Structures are given as C-alpha cells and as structure tokens.
C-alpha positions as a Markdown table, in Angstrom:
| # | Residue | x | y | z |
|---|---|---|---|---|
| 1 | Met | 20.5 | 24.3 | 16.2 |
| 2 | Ala | 17.8 | 26.0 | 14.0 |
| 3 | Val | 18.7 | 29.4 | 12.5 |
| 4 | Leu | 16.8 | 32.2 | 13.9 |
| 5 | Gln | 14.2 | 33.8 | 11.1 |
| 6 | Pro | 16.1 | 36.9 | 9.8 |
| 7 | Ala | 14.8 | 40.6 | 10.5 |
| 8 | Arg | 12.7 | 41.7 | 7.6 |
| 9 | Leu | 13.9 | 44.6 | 5.1 |
| 10 | Ser | 12.0 | 47.5 | 4.3 |
| 11 | Val | 13.2 | 50.1 | 2.0 |
| 12 | Asn | 12.8 | 53.7 | 2.6 |
| 13 | Ile | 12.4 | 55.4 | -0.9 |
| 14 | Asn | 12.4 | 58.8 | 0.2 |
| 15 | Lys | 15.8 | 59.4 | -1.5 |
| 16 | Val | 14.4 | 58.4 | -5.1 |
| 17 | Ala | 11.5 | 61.2 | -4.5 |
| 18 | Thr | 14.5 | 63.5 | -3.5 |
| 19 | Leu | 16.0 | 63.3 | -7.1 |
| 20 | Arg | 13.0 | 63.3 | -8.7 |
| 21 | Asn | 12.1 | 66.6 | -7.2 |
| 22 | Ser | 15.6 | 68.1 | -8.2 |
| 23 | Arg | 14.7 | 68.1 | -11.5 |
| 24 | Gly | 10.6 | 68.2 | -11.8 |
| 25 | Gly | 8.6 | 65.7 | -13.4 |
| 26 | Ser | 8.2 | 62.2 | -12.5 |
| 27 | Val | 11.6 | 61.0 | -13.1 |
| 28 | Pro | 12.8 | 58.5 | -11.2 |
| 29 | Asp | 9.2 | 57.3 | -10.7 |
| 30 | Val | 8.9 | 56.7 | -7.3 |
| 31 | Leu | 5.6 | 54.2 | -7.7 |
| 32 | Glu | 8.0 | 52.1 | -10.1 |
| 33 | Ala | 11.0 | 52.2 | -7.8 |
| 34 | Ala | 8.4 | 50.5 | -4.9 |
| 35 | Arg | 7.4 | 48.1 | -7.5 |
| 36 | Arg | 10.6 | 47.2 | -8.2 |
| 37 | Ala | 12.1 | 47.3 | -4.7 |
| 38 | Gln | 9.7 | 44.3 | -3.9 |
| 39 | Glu | 10.3 | 42.6 | -7.0 |
| 40 | Phe | 13.5 | 42.3 | -6.1 |
| 41 | Gly | 13.2 | 41.0 | -2.4 |
| 42 | Ala | 12.3 | 44.3 | -0.6 |
| 43 | Gln | 9.8 | 43.1 | 2.0 |
| 44 | Gly | 8.6 | 46.4 | 3.1 |
| 45 | Ile | 8.3 | 50.1 | 1.4 |
| 46 | Thr | 9.0 | 53.0 | 3.7 |
| 47 | Val | 7.9 | 56.8 | 3.3 |
| 48 | His | 8.4 | 59.8 | 5.3 |
| 49 | Pro | 6.5 | 62.5 | 4.0 |
| 50 | Arg | 7.1 | 66.0 | 5.4 |
| 51 | Pro | 5.3 | 69.2 | 5.6 |
| 52 | Asp | 7.2 | 70.7 | 3.1 |
| 53 | Glu | 7.2 | 67.8 | 0.7 |
| 54 | Arg | 10.6 | 68.2 | -0.1 |
| 55 | His | 11.0 | 64.4 | -1.0 |
| 56 | Ile | 7.8 | 62.0 | -0.7 |
| 57 | Arg | 4.9 | 63.9 | -0.9 |
| 58 | Tyr | 1.5 | 63.2 | 0.4 |
| 59 | Ala | 0.4 | 62.4 | -2.9 |
| 60 | Asp | 2.7 | 59.8 | -3.2 |
| 61 | Ala | 1.8 | 58.4 | 0.2 |
| 62 | Arg | -1.6 | 58.1 | -1.2 |
| 63 | Ala | -0.7 | 56.6 | -4.6 |
| 64 | Leu | 1.8 | 53.9 | -3.4 |
| 65 | Arg | -0.9 | 52.5 | -1.2 |
| 66 | Ser | -2.1 | 50.3 | -4.0 |
| 67 | Val | 1.3 | 49.9 | -5.2 |
| 68 | Val | 2.9 | 48.2 | -1.9 |
| 69 | Thr | 1.6 | 44.9 | -1.7 |
| 70 | Thr | 4.4 | 43.9 | 1.1 |
| 71 | Glu | 4.1 | 46.0 | 4.4 |
| 72 | Tyr | 4.0 | 49.5 | 4.1 |
| 73 | Asn | 5.2 | 51.5 | 6.6 |
| 74 | Ile | 4.6 | 55.3 | 7.0 |
| 75 | Glu | 6.9 | 57.7 | 9.1 |
| 76 | Gly | 6.8 | 61.1 | 10.3 |
| 77 | Tyr | 5.6 | 63.6 | 13.2 |
| 78 | Pro | 2.0 | 63.1 | 14.8 |
| 79 | Ser | 0.6 | 66.4 | 13.3 |
| 80 | Arg | -3.3 | 66.4 | 12.4 |
| 81 | Ser | -2.2 | 66.3 | 8.8 |
| 82 | Phe | -0.1 | 63.3 | 9.1 |
| 83 | Val | -2.4 | 61.4 | 11.3 |
| 84 | Asp | -5.3 | 61.9 | 8.9 |
| 85 | Leu | -3.2 | 60.8 | 5.9 |
| 86 | Val | -2.0 | 57.9 | 7.6 |
| 87 | Leu | -6.0 | 57.0 | 8.5 |
| 88 | Glu | -6.6 | 57.4 | 5.1 |
| 89 | Cys | -3.6 | 55.3 | 3.1 |
| 90 | Arg | -4.2 | 52.5 | 6.3 |
| 91 | Pro | -0.4 | 51.2 | 6.1 |
| 92 | Glu | 0.6 | 48.4 | 7.8 |
| 93 | Gln | 2.7 | 50.1 | 10.2 |
| 94 | Val | 3.0 | 53.8 | 11.1 |
| 95 | Thr | 6.6 | 54.9 | 12.7 |
| 96 | Leu | 6.2 | 58.2 | 15.0 |
| 97 | Val | 9.3 | 60.2 | 14.9 |
| 98 | Pro | 9.1 | 63.6 | 17.3 |
| 99 | Asp | 11.2 | 65.8 | 14.2 |
| 100 | Gly | 9.9 | 69.3 | 13.7 |
| 101 | Pro | 9.2 | 70.3 | 10.0 |
| 102 | Asp | 12.8 | 72.2 | 9.9 |
| 103 | Val | 14.9 | 69.0 | 10.7 |
| 104 | Leu | 16.8 | 67.8 | 7.9 |
| 105 | Thr | 16.8 | 63.9 | 9.3 |
| 106 | Ser | 15.3 | 62.6 | 12.0 |
| 107 | Asn | 18.2 | 62.8 | 14.6 |
| 108 | Ala | 16.7 | 61.9 | 18.1 |
| 109 | Gly | 14.3 | 59.4 | 20.0 |
| 110 | Trp | 10.7 | 60.3 | 21.6 |
| 111 | Asp | 10.8 | 61.5 | 25.3 |
| 112 | Thr | 7.7 | 58.9 | 26.0 |
| 113 | Leu | 7.3 | 61.1 | 29.3 |
| 114 | Ala | 7.4 | 64.3 | 28.3 |
| 115 | His | 4.9 | 63.7 | 25.5 |
| 116 | Ala | 3.1 | 60.9 | 26.7 |
| 117 | Gly | -0.4 | 62.7 | 26.5 |
| 118 | Leu | 0.2 | 63.3 | 23.0 |
| 119 | Leu | 1.5 | 60.0 | 21.9 |
| 120 | Arg | -1.2 | 57.7 | 23.7 |
| 121 | Glu | -3.8 | 60.1 | 21.9 |
| 122 | Val | -2.3 | 59.2 | 18.6 |
| 123 | Val | -1.5 | 55.5 | 19.1 |
| 124 | Ala | -5.1 | 54.8 | 20.2 |
| 125 | Glu | -6.4 | 56.6 | 17.1 |
| 126 | Phe | -3.9 | 54.0 | 14.9 |
| 127 | Arg | -4.9 | 51.0 | 17.3 |
| 128 | Ala | -8.7 | 51.6 | 16.6 |
| 129 | Ala | -7.6 | 51.7 | 12.9 |
| 130 | Gly | -5.9 | 48.3 | 13.1 |
| 131 | Ile | -2.5 | 50.0 | 12.2 |
| 132 | Arg | 0.4 | 48.9 | 13.9 |
| 133 | Thr | 2.3 | 51.6 | 15.8 |
| 134 | Ser | 6.4 | 52.0 | 16.4 |
| 135 | Leu | 7.9 | 54.8 | 18.2 |
| 136 | Phe | 11.5 | 56.1 | 17.2 |
| 137 | Met | 13.4 | 55.9 | 20.2 |
| 138 | Glu | 16.9 | 56.0 | 21.7 |
| 139 | Cys | 18.5 | 53.2 | 24.3 |
| 140 | Asp | 16.9 | 54.5 | 27.3 |
| 141 | Ala | 15.3 | 52.2 | 29.8 |
| 142 | Val | 12.8 | 54.7 | 31.1 |
| 143 | Arg | 11.7 | 56.1 | 27.8 |
| 144 | Ile | 11.4 | 52.5 | 26.6 |
| 145 | Glu | 9.1 | 51.6 | 29.6 |
| 146 | Gly | 7.4 | 54.6 | 28.3 |
| 147 | Ala | 6.6 | 53.5 | 25.2 |
| 148 | Arg | 5.0 | 50.4 | 26.4 |
| 149 | Ala | 2.9 | 52.8 | 28.8 |
| 150 | Val | 1.5 | 54.9 | 26.0 |
| 151 | Gly | 0.3 | 51.7 | 24.1 |
| 152 | Ala | 3.0 | 51.4 | 21.2 |
| 153 | Asp | 3.4 | 48.2 | 19.7 |
| 154 | Arg | 7.0 | 48.4 | 18.9 |
| 155 | Ile | 9.9 | 50.9 | 19.0 |
| 156 | Glu | 12.5 | 51.5 | 16.4 |
| 157 | Leu | 16.0 | 52.2 | 17.6 |
| 158 | Tyr | 17.9 | 55.5 | 16.4 |
| 159 | Thr | 21.3 | 53.5 | 15.4 |
| 160 | Glu | 23.4 | 56.5 | 14.5 |
| 161 | Ala | 25.6 | 55.9 | 17.5 |
| 162 | Tyr | 26.1 | 52.7 | 16.5 |
| 163 | Ala | 27.0 | 53.3 | 13.0 |
| 164 | Gln | 29.5 | 56.0 | 14.1 |
| 165 | Gly | 30.9 | 53.5 | 16.7 |
| 166 | Tyr | 31.1 | 51.0 | 14.1 |
| 167 | Glu | 33.0 | 52.9 | 11.8 |
| 168 | Ala | 35.5 | 54.2 | 14.1 |
| 169 | Ala | 36.0 | 50.6 | 14.8 |
| 170 | Leu | 36.7 | 49.9 | 11.2 |
| 171 | Thr | 39.3 | 52.6 | 11.2 |
| 172 | Leu | 41.2 | 50.8 | 14.0 |
| 173 | Arg | 41.2 | 47.4 | 12.0 |
| 174 | Ala | 42.4 | 49.3 | 9.2 |
| 175 | Gln | 45.2 | 50.2 | 11.4 |
| 176 | Gly | 46.0 | 46.9 | 12.3 |
| 177 | Asp | 44.3 | 46.9 | 15.3 |
| 178 | Ala | 42.2 | 44.0 | 15.5 |
| 179 | Ser | 41.3 | 43.6 | 19.3 |
| 180 | Gly | 40.4 | 47.3 | 19.2 |
| 181 | Phe | 38.2 | 46.5 | 16.3 |
| 182 | Glu | 36.4 | 43.8 | 18.2 |
| 183 | Leu | 36.1 | 45.7 | 21.8 |
| 184 | Leu | 34.9 | 48.9 | 19.9 |
| 185 | Arg | 32.3 | 47.4 | 17.9 |
| 186 | Ala | 31.0 | 45.4 | 21.1 |
| 187 | Ala | 30.8 | 48.1 | 23.1 |
| 188 | Ser | 29.0 | 50.4 | 20.2 |
| 189 | Val | 26.2 | 47.5 | 20.1 |
| 190 | Ala | 25.9 | 46.8 | 23.7 |
| 191 | Pro | 23.1 | 49.6 | 24.4 |
| 192 | Tyr | 21.2 | 48.3 | 21.6 |
| 193 | Ala | 21.3 | 44.9 | 22.7 |
| 194 | Glu | 20.4 | 45.6 | 26.1 |
| 195 | Ser | 17.6 | 48.2 | 25.1 |
| 196 | Ala | 15.9 | 45.3 | 22.5 |
| 197 | Ala | 16.1 | 43.0 | 25.2 |
| 198 | Gln | 14.2 | 45.0 | 27.5 |
| 199 | Ala | 11.7 | 45.9 | 25.1 |
| 200 | His | 11.0 | 42.1 | 24.0 |
| 201 | Ser | 10.6 | 41.6 | 27.6 |
| 202 | Leu | 8.0 | 44.6 | 28.1 |
| 203 | Gly | 6.0 | 42.8 | 24.8 |
| 204 | Leu | 7.4 | 45.4 | 22.4 |
| 205 | Gly | 8.4 | 44.6 | 19.0 |
| 206 | Ile | 11.9 | 45.9 | 17.6 |
| 207 | Asn | 12.5 | 47.5 | 14.5 |
| 208 | Ala | 16.1 | 49.8 | 13.6 |
| 209 | Gly | 17.1 | 52.5 | 11.6 |
| 210 | His | 19.2 | 55.2 | 10.4 |
| 211 | Asp | 22.9 | 54.9 | 9.0 |
| 212 | Leu | 22.7 | 51.1 | 8.6 |
| 213 | Asn | 24.6 | 49.8 | 5.7 |
| 214 | Ala | 26.2 | 46.6 | 4.4 |
| 215 | Glu | 29.2 | 47.0 | 6.6 |
| 216 | Asn | 27.7 | 47.4 | 9.7 |
| 217 | Leu | 23.9 | 45.6 | 9.3 |
| 218 | Ala | 25.4 | 41.7 | 9.9 |
| 219 | Phe | 27.2 | 42.7 | 13.4 |
| 220 | Phe | 24.1 | 44.6 | 14.4 |
| 221 | Ala | 21.5 | 42.0 | 13.4 |
| 222 | Glu | 23.7 | 38.8 | 14.9 |
| 223 | Ser | 23.7 | 40.9 | 18.1 |
| 224 | Leu | 20.1 | 41.7 | 18.4 |
| 225 | Pro | 18.3 | 38.3 | 18.0 |
| 226 | Glu | 14.5 | 40.0 | 19.0 |
| 227 | Leu | 15.1 | 42.3 | 15.9 |
| 228 | Asp | 12.0 | 42.0 | 13.9 |
| 229 | Glu | 12.6 | 44.7 | 11.1 |
| 230 | Val | 15.3 | 47.2 | 9.7 |
| 231 | Ser | 14.4 | 50.4 | 7.5 |
| 232 | Ile | 17.2 | 51.6 | 5.1 |
| 233 | Gly | 16.8 | 54.0 | 2.4 |
| 234 | His | 20.2 | 56.3 | 2.0 |
| 235 | Ala | 22.9 | 53.7 | 2.0 |
| 236 | Leu | 20.9 | 51.0 | 0.0 |
| 237 | Ile | 19.7 | 53.8 | -2.5 |
| 238 | Ala | 23.4 | 55.2 | -2.6 |
| 239 | Asp | 24.7 | 51.4 | -3.2 |
| 240 | Ala | 22.2 | 51.2 | -5.8 |
| 241 | Leu | 23.8 | 53.8 | -8.1 |
| 242 | Tyr | 26.8 | 51.7 | -8.2 |
| 243 | Leu | 25.4 | 48.3 | -7.8 |
| 244 | Gly | 21.7 | 48.5 | -9.0 |
| 245 | Leu | 18.7 | 48.1 | -6.8 |
| 246 | Glu | 18.5 | 44.5 | -7.4 |
| 247 | Asn | 21.9 | 43.5 | -6.3 |
| 248 | Ser | 21.7 | 46.2 | -3.6 |
| 249 | Ile | 18.3 | 44.9 | -1.7 |
| 250 | Gln | 19.6 | 41.3 | -2.1 |
| 251 | Arg | 23.0 | 42.3 | -0.5 |
| 252 | Tyr | 21.1 | 43.8 | 2.4 |
| 253 | Arg | 18.7 | 40.8 | 2.6 |
| 254 | Tyr | 22.1 | 38.7 | 2.9 |
| 255 | Gln | 23.5 | 40.7 | 5.6 |
| 256 | Leu | 20.6 | 40.4 | 7.5 |
| 257 | Glu | 20.7 | 36.5 | 6.8 |
| 258 | Leu | 24.0 | 36.0 | 7.7 |
| 259 | Gly | 23.3 | 37.9 | 11.2 |
| 260 | Ala | 20.5 | 35.4 | 12.0 |
| 261 | Gln | 23.3 | 32.5 | 11.1 |
| 262 | Arg | 25.6 | 33.6 | 13.4 |
| 263 | Arg | 23.5 | 33.9 | 16.3 |
| 264 | Ser | 22.1 | 30.3 | 15.9 |
C-alpha cells in the first residue's frame, strides 16, 4: 500500500521575536530565522501578531511577506486592524483565533454559532482576496458544522488536551504500565480523529496546533489520516536551543513522515 502524504510543517516563529524583544534591537533576526527555517525544511511560516506586539510586530508581519516563499500563515483575532494587516500582506492562509488582547496564548476554540455573524463577514473578506481561512476549533461536532456554515476553508484543531493526555500516558509507561499507556493515548487522540473525519466529510481541511511536540506528534499524525498541516512553535524553538534549528525542523518533519508511514 502506498504511503500517504505526510502533513505539512509550518514553523511558528513567535518565540524568536519574544527573545529579540526581551533585549531590544534586532537580535535574533526574525526575518533570518524565517529564511533559515525554510532552508532547513519548514514548509510554512506562522506568526501570530497581537495588539500589544509582545512578540511578532505588525511591521514583522509585513516584512515577512517578501521572505516567506513556502506558505505564509498569519494567526490572530479578527479585529479591524488585524483584518487590514492580513489583506495588506496577502498570506496564503489566515488562522482566526478567538483570544482577546489580554490572553497569554490561545486557549479556546471558536464558538461558531455565537460568533457566526462576525466570522461569516470576515471569512467573506478573506475569500474575496483569495486567502484561505482556517478557524481555531475544539472537538465539537456542532461548532465544526458551524465552521462550514460561515464559509471557512479549514479548521485548526486545538490540541492542548491531546498533549496533556499523551503526557499522562507517558507517565504510565514509565511506571511499567504498557497497556495503560496504550489505552490512555488512544483515548486522548480519539476526539481529534473523530472531529477530523467529520470536518473532512464536510469538505473542510484539517490543521492542528498547540503543545504538539517531538514526543506526541507521530502518533497524532498516524491517527488523523486527513491531517493537512501542523503549526508548531514553542516546542520546536525550545528543542532548537539544544539541537539546533535545522536538526529540530528535520526531527519534526520525520515525525510527520513516520505518522504517515504507520497509517499506510
């Protein structure tokens, strides 16, 4: 049987900007990080500019447009200023997240029913500009149906719960409970596999992100044959401190390929 195509890896470079901003100046260089990441195998670059510009700045997002030659993905809450930024930059993909300006990191998916009017209007603007739109989502069948209803092209599954479950499963394995490990990690990924299958049946593409790492990525990719893309920043950049950026990107690419091989 042929090996299915692995999901694509988009590298989130927010943490590079966080390090730069902690000292001021331009070191490390966000643009150079994006260039190197693509050279080393990243199949996309993700940024999430927030209103307080505590990591990626709007100026970074604009400057990156001429640097990203793979796939450019801009994440954020659809305020008017964010929508205007995206329309100016024309990334290949925009990922809408429901977090407000005071949120440290994205921690919930869209309620596509309560916010249907806002989402439908914004998605229509991006579609008219030829920009693919993804909605940050939890594993909720009704809200995933709502994502299709507002015109989204893809959803991005919020994977924190999976990552926590997988970490707990690893603890069981370390304690010698191999069967408990298998059961818990299977239970942790099951809602995501179900949601991905549902979204695929509705004609939606499937992305995923949040706390995916080199330990849990292959099993996740193996369990979701419909998976198109993962966006990974914190764990990959942290690994790069020990392993180097090139080795870390290649390691994550390998985990995605391994997942594809296991499900073939």
